[in-house]
Each structure stands twice: as C-alpha cells, then as structure tokens.
C-alpha positions as CSV (number, residue, x, y, z in Angstrom):
1,M,50.9,198.7,60.4
2,V,50.1,201.7,60.0
3,P,48.2,203.9,63.0
4,N,44.6,202.7,62.3
5,A,41.5,204.5,62.7
6,K,41.3,203.8,66.5
7,H,45.1,204.9,66.7
8,A,44.5,207.7,64.5
9,W,41.3,208.7,66.9
10,L,43.9,208.5,69.9
11,I,46.7,210.5,68.5
12,G,43.7,213.5,67.8
13,M,42.8,213.6,71.0
14,L,46.0,213.4,72.5
15,L,47.1,216.4,70.4
16,A,44.1,218.0,71.1
17,G,44.3,217.8,74.7
18,L,48.0,219.1,74.6
19,L,47.1,222.1,72.3
20,A,44.6,223.3,74.8
21,A,47.0,222.8,77.5
22,G,49.3,225.6,76.3
23,P,52.9,225.8,76.6
24,G,52.9,223.8,79.4
25,Y,51.8,220.4,78.9
26,C,53.3,217.2,79.5
27,L,54.2,214.6,77.1
28,P,51.5,212.9,75.1
29,P,51.7,208.9,76.8
30,L,52.9,206.0,74.7
31,Q,50.7,203.5,76.8
32,P,47.5,204.0,75.2
33,L,49.2,203.9,71.6
34,I,50.5,200.2,73.0
35,D,47.0,199.0,74.3
36,A,45.3,199.5,71.4
37,T,47.6,197.5,69.2
38,P,45.8,194.0,69.1
39,A,48.4,190.8,69.5
40,G,50.6,190.4,66.4
41,G,50.1,194.0,65.4
42,V,52.8,196.9,64.6
43,L,52.8,199.9,66.0
44,R,54.6,202.4,64.6
45,P,54.0,206.1,66.4
46,P,54.0,209.0,64.7
47,P,57.7,210.8,65.0
48,G,58.0,212.3,68.9
49,T,58.7,211.8,72.6
50,Y,56.2,210.1,74.6
51,A,55.6,209.8,77.8
52,G,56.8,206.6,79.7
53,P,56.6,204.5,81.7
54,A,55.0,201.5,79.3
55,V,54.4,198.2,79.6
56,I,53.8,195.3,76.9
57,T,51.2,192.6,77.8
58,Q,51.0,190.9,74.6
59,P,53.2,190.1,71.9
60,I,53.1,193.2,69.0
61,T,55.8,194.7,67.0
62,L,56.7,198.6,68.4
63,D,58.7,200.0,66.0
64,G,60.1,203.4,66.4
65,A,61.9,203.9,62.9
66,G,64.8,205.9,64.5
67,A,62.3,208.7,65.1
68,V,60.4,208.1,68.7
69,T,61.6,208.8,72.0
70,V,59.8,207.6,75.3
71,D,60.9,209.6,78.8
72,G,60.4,207.7,81.4
73,G,60.0,210.9,83.5
74,G,63.0,209.8,85.9
75,H,60.9,207.4,87.7
76,G,60.9,203.8,87.6
77,T,61.9,201.5,84.3
78,V,60.9,203.3,80.8
79,L,59.4,200.2,79.2
80,S,58.6,196.7,80.5
81,V,57.9,194.1,78.1
82,R,56.0,190.8,79.9
83,A,55.0,189.0,76.2
84,N,56.7,186.5,74.5
85,G,57.2,186.9,70.7
86,T,57.6,190.8,71.1
87,I,59.5,193.2,68.9
88,V,61.3,196.4,70.0
89,R,63.3,198.8,67.4
90,G,64.0,201.9,66.6
91,L,63.2,203.5,69.8
92,R,65.1,206.1,72.1
93,L,64.7,205.2,75.7
94,T,65.9,207.4,78.1
95,N,65.3,209.5,81.5
96,S,64.6,206.3,83.7
97,G,64.4,206.6,88.1
98,F,67.7,206.5,89.8
99,T,67.0,203.4,92.3
100,H,69.3,200.4,92.1
101,D,66.9,198.2,94.9
102,G,64.0,199.1,92.0
103,V,66.6,198.1,89.1
104,D,65.1,200.8,87.2
105,A,66.1,200.2,83.9
106,G,65.8,201.5,80.1
107,L,63.7,198.2,79.7
108,L,62.9,195.5,81.4
109,L,62.1,191.8,79.9
110,E,60.2,189.3,81.0
111,A,59.3,187.3,78.4
112,N,60.9,184.8,76.1
113,D,61.8,184.8,72.4
114,V,62.2,188.8,72.0
115,L,64.0,190.5,69.6
116,I,65.2,193.8,71.0
117,E,67.5,195.8,68.3
118,N,69.1,198.6,66.6
119,N,67.6,201.2,70.1
120,V,68.9,203.8,71.8
121,F,69.4,204.1,75.4
122,D,70.2,207.0,77.6
123,D,70.3,208.8,80.9
124,V,69.1,205.5,82.2
125,L,70.6,204.0,85.5
126,F,70.0,199.8,83.9
127,G,70.1,199.6,80.5
128,I,68.3,196.5,80.0
129,H,67.1,193.7,82.2
130,L,66.6,190.5,81.6
131,K,64.8,188.7,84.9
132,Q,64.3,184.9,84.3
133,A,63.9,185.9,80.4
134,N,65.4,183.2,77.7
135,R,66.0,182.7,74.5
136,N,65.8,186.7,73.4
137,T,68.5,188.6,70.9
138,L,69.4,191.7,71.8
139,R,71.1,193.1,69.2
140,G,72.4,196.5,67.4
141,N,71.7,198.5,70.7
142,R,73.7,201.8,71.9
143,I,73.9,202.1,75.8
144,T,74.5,204.6,78.4
145,S,74.0,204.8,81.9
146,K,73.7,207.8,84.2
147,P,76.0,210.7,84.1
148,V,77.2,210.0,87.9
149,E,80.1,208.4,89.1
150,L,81.3,205.0,88.3
151,S,80.0,202.9,91.2
152,L,76.8,204.8,91.4
153,R,75.7,203.7,87.7
154,G,74.0,200.7,86.6
155,D,74.8,197.8,84.6
156,G,74.8,198.2,80.7
157,I,72.9,194.7,80.5
158,R,71.9,192.7,83.3
159,L,71.0,189.0,83.3
160,W,69.4,187.6,86.4
161,Y,68.4,183.7,85.7
162,S,68.6,183.8,81.7
163,R,69.2,181.3,79.3
164,F,69.9,181.0,75.5
165,N,70.0,184.4,74.7
166,T,72.2,186.3,71.6
167,I,73.8,189.6,73.0
168,E,75.2,190.4,69.8
169,G,76.8,194.0,68.3
170,N,75.5,196.1,71.2
171,T,77.5,199.5,72.3
172,I,78.0,199.8,75.7
173,T,79.8,203.1,76.8
174,A,80.1,204.6,80.7
175,A,77.6,202.1,82.5
176,R,78.8,199.9,85.5
177,D,79.0,196.3,83.9
178,L,77.3,193.7,82.0
179,I,76.4,190.9,84.4
180,F,75.4,187.3,84.2
181,A,74.0,186.0,87.4
182,N,72.4,182.6,87.5
183,S,72.7,182.6,83.6
184,A,73.8,179.9,81.9
185,D,74.2,178.9,78.1
186,N,74.2,182.6,76.1
187,R,76.0,183.8,73.2
188,I,77.8,187.6,73.6
189,V,79.1,188.3,70.8
190,A,80.5,191.2,68.7
191,N,79.7,193.7,71.0
192,T,81.6,196.9,72.0
193,I,82.3,197.9,75.6
194,R,84.5,200.5,77.0
195,D,84.6,203.1,80.1
196,G,82.8,200.8,82.4
197,R,83.9,198.9,85.8
198,Y,83.8,195.1,84.4
199,G,83.5,194.8,80.9
200,M,81.6,191.2,81.6
201,Q,81.1,189.7,84.7
202,F,79.9,185.7,84.8
203,V,78.7,185.1,88.3
204,F,77.4,181.1,88.9
205,S,76.8,181.3,85.3
206,P,78.0,178.2,82.8
207,R,78.9,177.5,79.5
208,N,78.0,181.2,78.5
209,A,80.4,182.0,74.7
210,V,82.3,185.5,74.5
211,E,83.5,185.4,70.9
212,R,84.6,188.4,69.1
213,N,84.1,191.5,71.4
214,I,86.1,194.5,72.0
215,L,86.7,196.3,75.3
216,T,88.6,198.7,75.9
217,H,89.2,201.4,78.9
218,N,87.0,199.6,81.5
219,G,88.6,198.6,85.2
220,T,88.4,194.9,84.5
221,G,88.2,193.1,81.2
222,I,86.1,189.8,81.6
223,A,85.9,188.2,85.3
224,V,84.4,184.7,85.3
225,L,83.5,183.5,89.3
226,Y,82.3,180.3,90.3
227,S,81.3,179.1,86.1
228,E,82.5,176.3,84.6
229,G,82.6,175.7,80.7
230,V,82.6,179.5,79.9
231,S,84.6,179.7,76.7
232,I,86.3,183.4,75.4
233,R,87.4,183.4,71.8
234,A,88.6,185.8,69.3
235,N,88.1,188.8,72.1
236,Q,90.2,192.2,71.9
237,I,91.1,193.3,75.5
238,L,92.6,196.6,75.6
239,H,93.6,199.2,78.2
240,T,92.3,197.7,81.1
241,L,94.1,199.6,83.8
242,G,92.6,199.7,86.6
243,A,94.8,199.0,89.9
244,A,92.7,195.9,91.6
245,G,91.8,195.2,87.9
246,A,93.4,192.7,85.2
247,A,92.3,191.8,81.5
248,L,90.9,188.5,82.3
249,V,89.8,187.5,85.9
250,F,89.6,183.6,87.1
251,K,88.2,182.1,90.1
252,D,87.4,178.6,90.8
253,S,85.8,178.1,87.4
254,S,86.4,174.6,85.7
255,Q,87.2,173.7,82.0
256,V,87.1,177.5,80.7
257,A,88.8,178.2,77.0
258,V,90.9,181.1,76.7
259,E,91.6,180.9,73.0
260,D,92.9,183.7,70.4
261,N,92.5,186.5,72.5
262,E,94.4,190.0,72.3
263,V,95.5,191.6,75.8
264,L,96.9,194.2,75.1
265,H,98.5,197.2,77.5
266,C,96.8,196.4,80.7
267,A,97.5,196.0,84.3
268,V,97.0,192.3,84.2
269,G,96.7,190.5,81.7
270,L,95.2,187.0,82.9
271,E,94.4,186.2,86.8
272,A,93.9,183.2,88.5
273,N,93.8,180.8,91.2
274,A,95.0,177.3,92.2
275,P,92.7,175.1,90.4
276,V,90.2,173.7,93.8
277,H,89.6,170.6,92.1
278,A,91.7,169.0,89.7
279,E,89.1,169.1,87.1
280,N,89.1,173.2,87.5
281,L,91.6,174.3,84.5
282,L,92.0,177.0,82.0
283,Y,92.5,176.0,78.5
284,V,94.9,179.2,77.7
285,R,95.7,178.7,74.4
286,R,97.0,181.0,71.1
287,N,96.2,184.0,73.1
288,R,98.9,187.2,72.6
289,F,99.7,189.2,75.7
290,A,101.4,192.3,75.3
291,H,102.7,195.6,76.6
292,N,101.1,195.2,79.8
293,V,102.3,195.7,83.2
294,T,102.3,191.5,84.1
295,G,101.4,189.2,81.7
296,M,99.9,186.4,84.3
297,Y,99.5,186.5,87.6
298,F,98.8,183.2,89.6
299,Y,97.8,183.0,93.5
300,G,97.5,180.4,95.5
301,E,99.2,178.3,92.6
302,K,99.0,174.4,93.0
303,G,99.4,174.1,88.9
304,G,97.8,172.1,86.2
305,H,96.1,174.6,83.7
306,I,97.1,174.3,80.6
307,I,99.1,177.4,78.5
308,H,99.8,176.2,74.9
309,D,101.0,178.6,72.0
310,N,100.3,182.0,73.4
311,R,102.4,185.1,72.6
312,F,104.6,187.1,75.5
313,E,105.4,190.4,74.4
314,K,106.9,193.4,75.9
315,N,105.1,192.9,78.9
316,F,107.4,194.3,81.7
317,V,107.0,191.0,84.0
318,Q,105.9,188.2,81.6
319,V,104.4,185.7,84.8
320,A,103.8,186.9,88.2
321,V,103.0,184.7,91.5
322,S,101.9,185.0,94.8
323,S,104.0,184.7,97.9
324,F,106.0,181.4,98.2
325,H,104.4,180.2,95.3
326,T,105.7,179.0,91.7
327,A,104.0,178.5,88.4
328,R,106.2,175.9,87.2
329,D,103.2,172.9,87.7
330,N,101.2,174.4,84.9
331,D,101.5,172.8,81.9
332,W,103.6,175.3,79.6
333,R,104.2,174.2,75.7
334,G,105.1,175.7,72.7
335,N,104.6,179.4,73.9
336,Y,106.4,182.3,72.3
337,W,108.8,184.5,74.9
338,D,110.2,187.8,73.5
339,D,113.0,187.4,76.0
340,Y,114.0,184.3,75.2
341,E,117.7,183.7,75.0
342,G,118.3,180.6,73.5
343,F,119.6,179.2,69.7
344,D,117.5,177.1,67.2
345,R,120.3,175.6,65.5
346,D,118.3,173.0,63.9
347,H,115.5,175.4,62.4
348,N,112.3,173.6,63.3
349,G,111.3,176.7,64.9
350,I,111.1,175.4,68.4
351,G,114.2,176.8,70.9
352,D,117.1,174.2,71.6
353,T,116.6,175.0,75.5
354,P,113.7,175.5,77.3
355,H,112.6,178.8,78.2
356,E,113.3,179.2,82.5
357,F,111.9,182.5,84.2
358,Y,113.5,182.8,87.6
359,A,112.7,185.2,90.0
360,Y,115.4,187.5,91.0
361,A,114.8,190.7,93.1
362,D,111.0,190.2,91.9
363,R,110.7,188.1,95.0
364,I,110.5,191.1,97.1
365,W,106.8,192.3,95.7
366,M,105.9,189.0,94.5
367,E,106.3,187.7,98.7
368,F,105.4,191.7,99.7
369,P,102.7,193.3,97.4
370,M,103.4,196.6,99.3
371,A,107.1,196.9,97.8
372,T,105.3,196.9,94.1
373,F,105.5,200.7,94.2
374,F,109.3,200.7,93.9
375,R,109.6,198.0,91.1
376,N,110.3,200.0,88.9
377,S,112.5,202.8,90.7
378,P,116.4,202.7,90.0
379,G,117.4,201.2,93.3
380,F,114.9,198.5,92.7
381,E,116.7,197.9,89.0
382,L,120.0,197.9,90.8
383,L,119.4,195.1,93.1
384,D,118.0,193.3,90.5
385,F,121.3,193.4,88.4
386,L,123.3,192.4,90.9
387,E,120.6,189.9,91.9
388,R,121.2,188.7,88.4
389,L,125.2,189.1,88.0
390,A,126.0,187.5,91.3
391,P,123.0,185.9,93.6
392,F,122.7,186.2,97.4
393,S,120.1,183.1,97.3
394,P,119.3,180.8,94.8
395,P,116.7,182.3,92.7
396,Q,113.0,180.9,92.5
397,L,112.1,179.2,89.3
398,I,108.3,180.7,88.4
399,L,108.1,178.6,85.0
400,R,109.6,176.4,82.6
401,D,108.7,176.3,78.9
402,P,110.1,173.4,77.2
403,M,109.3,174.0,74.0
404,P,109.5,177.9,73.4
405,R,108.6,179.2,69.5
406,M,111.2,181.4,68.0
407,R,108.5,183.0,66.3
C-alpha cells in the first residue's frame, strides 16, 4: 500500500526533526515505518536513504522500488527478517558492521517462505545470511562484500542448517564464498559468481542441485566435502587459477553427479580423493575439460569413479595422480582425448585401440610435488622426450579408455 495516514504522520515528524537539526543531521530510521505497517501490508518508503539496523517481525512486503537505501551505519546487520512469508525487494542495503564473529550482514534471514529479490548489497561484510531458514527464494540480487583483502571478506550468501531454498539469478562479486553448512536439498540456479575464494562450498550438505551457474576468476570453483547426492550440471567454471585450487573439488562425498559442465582455463579441472567406501563414487559424464593445466587429479586413488563421454582438449596434462597411485581402476569409457593416437578404420566414431596414458618424466612431479615448478622447463621437456624415446624404466600406466571417441 502507499503510505497511509500513520505513515504520513511519521514521515512528517521525521522530516521536521531533520530540518530542525540542520546540516549535521542523522539519517531517518527505517524501523518506525516497519513497525507502523500492519501484518500483510505493503511498505513503500519514499525514495531516499534510511538508517538501519532494522528488524521485520511480522509478515509484510517491503518494496524500495530501486530508490530506497538502508544504511547500517557500520554496526551489526543492516536488515533482519524474522517473520515467515515476508517479501523484501528493490532495496539497497549497505554499510554493515565488520565483525565475523557476529556475522554482520546485509540481510539476516531467520524465517521461512520469504522472497528476497532484486536488491543490491554493497559494503556489507556478509551478503545474505540464512540461519535455520527453509523454503525461501533469493532471486536477482547483486552482492559485493567489503573492499578488503579476500581472506577478510565475508560470504556472499551463507546458509546454516537451511533447507529447500532456491538461490537463482544472483550476481556475487568480490565476496569470500557461497557456503552451505549442514544445509540440504537446496537449488542453486543461474547465478554468476566471480572474484571470490570459493565459488561454492558444501560441507555436510547433501542433495543440493547446482545448475547453469557461471563461476569465473575464483580461487576454487565448487568444493563438495562430506556431502552425498549433490548434482552439478550444466555450469561454466572458468579461469580458476588459484595455486591450491581447482574448478571442482570432492572429498569423501558419495553419489555425486557431475554432468554437462564446461571447465575452461583452470589450474585443475577436477580433483577428488579415493572413495573411502564402495558407494562413494563420482559420476562424471559429458563434461568438457579444456585448456587447463591439469584436466583431472586423483589422490589416494583406489578406483571406482564413473568417467564417461567427457571431452579432454588442450590440457597441459590430461590426468595426474598422487605419488605411487594410478587412475586406471576408474571406469573410463567413451571419452574424447585430443591426444589419442589411434585410428577409426570402421568409421563407427570409436577408436580401434584403447587410449592409454602413461607417465614418463611426469612421474617425477607426481611423486615429488615440489618438482612441479620445473614441469615446463626445457630440461624437464628434454628428459620427458628421452623417456618416451628410450625409457630408462617401464612407464606407469595412469589410465586406459577402451572406447575413446574420435570426435
């Protein structure tokens, strides 16, 4: 609703006080307008900047129409929502506090069935913090953290014990992570995340669906830790070149589907540990790994992952393993390898001989990671050439794909 008589009286009193205060006045607080809005009502404040923090304790629609700013004054969280069924849209939330212990954020959500859409968050430590909040929708928001070093920023979106939420079409720039802690059954769709530490991080958070997102120029793309049943489909993960990062990282996570993604120009395309239990498998299908330093890296490898119908193109090293291990016990089948050296004489699209990848001089840096620094040096390249020409010892078979695709 348009501000009613009570709202008009409140606004008039606020403006009169500000005019009387002269040029050194403080911002008018938003809280009295929220308190004057009845449950189920619509609050459309007049355009301008209002002081936070503010708290919504009964279900209302707060609509800033793109012309209302709420300034937290550098203390605490700018806006807290504690009422189920609330709608918050069209606001700019800025200038939160600086404390990580207090999780100072642009918006704290402790309610269910809430819609947060088309808001702008800037100069906030954390962007949106969901705390035991379920069935909410976060859509079309733009989030930027404090202009500080990466390790000192807060998370763009943070979920803690929150389920069945939809995070869709948001843009997160220069924040730390998008993190899910003990948060299951959420959908993360068509977001853009760039210039952060982790694009997304799932910790003890099963059955989340990650689809059609773009993650670029982050230290690590998507990390899945101790989380079963996660699906990662049709995402683009680009330019992830952190020294210790990778586009996709998996640790002790079972029944994870990685399908139809494009992983381009990253330090490592996919990194995973061995399945601790037989059911802790990755299903890696129809992905493109191109122009990465290492296409895939496995450590503590025991085999068992399903790796079918992927494309490996222009990677410096297609597949690497940790010392004294091999990846040949994974199920490799139907992948396209741009370095395959066989033929297709029956023209069925499948190579006549298996694709086999051996480690020659590569064994040095795989077994002694500190030697990675010399991996592309002329001396190392010469040693690798000599090893391939006349091996001093039998090379290690890293993988065998019995049905390599020709195109």
